[in-house]
C-alpha positions in Angstrom: -38.1 -10.7 4.6 -36.0 -13.4 6.7 -36.8 -13.9 10.2 -34.5 -12.2 12.6 -33.4 -15.0 15.4 -31.0 -14.5 18.2 -29.6 -17.0 20.6 -29.0 -16.2 24.4 -25.9 -16.9 26.2 -28.4 -19.4 28.5 -29.1 -21.3 25.1 -32.8 -20.1 24.6 -33.5 -19.5 20.8 -35.5 -16.0 20.8 -37.4 -15.6 17.6 -41.1 -13.8 18.9 -42.1 -11.4 21.1 -43.2 -13.7 23.8 -39.6 -15.1 23.8 -38.3 -11.6 25.0 -39.1 -9.6 28.4 -39.6 -5.6 27.9 -37.8 -3.3 30.8 -39.6 0.0 31.0 -38.2 2.6 33.0 -35.7 4.2 30.6 -36.1 6.8 27.3 -35.6 3.7 25.4 -36.9 0.1 26.5 -34.5 -2.5 27.3 -35.1 -6.5 26.7 -34.1 -9.1 28.2 -34.2 -12.8 27.6 -37.4 -14.0 29.3 -35.7 -17.3 30.3 -32.8 -16.0 32.1 -33.1 -11.8 31.7 -29.4 -11.4 29.9 -30.1 -8.3 28.4 -30.6 -8.9 24.3 -29.0 -6.5 22.0 -31.6 -3.5 21.3 -31.5 -3.3 17.8 -32.5 -7.4 17.5 -34.7 -7.5 20.1 -36.7 -4.8 18.3 -36.5 -6.5 14.9 -37.4 -9.6 17.0 -40.5 -8.1 19.3 -42.1 -7.2 15.6 -42.4 -10.6 14.1 -45.5 -12.7 14.4 -45.3 -16.4 14.8 -48.0 -17.4 11.7 
């Protein structure tokens, strides 16, 4: 299975859970770039959040 990556508008490459920030308070979590706080598409963020750096 290939890795999912996402290039944020700030230029950050999001590849692992630590690259994301989870926002609670809604029915489904909203994910943001940990560098700039820009929202990340939820389907992409969910895939990234389950990837292991090893």
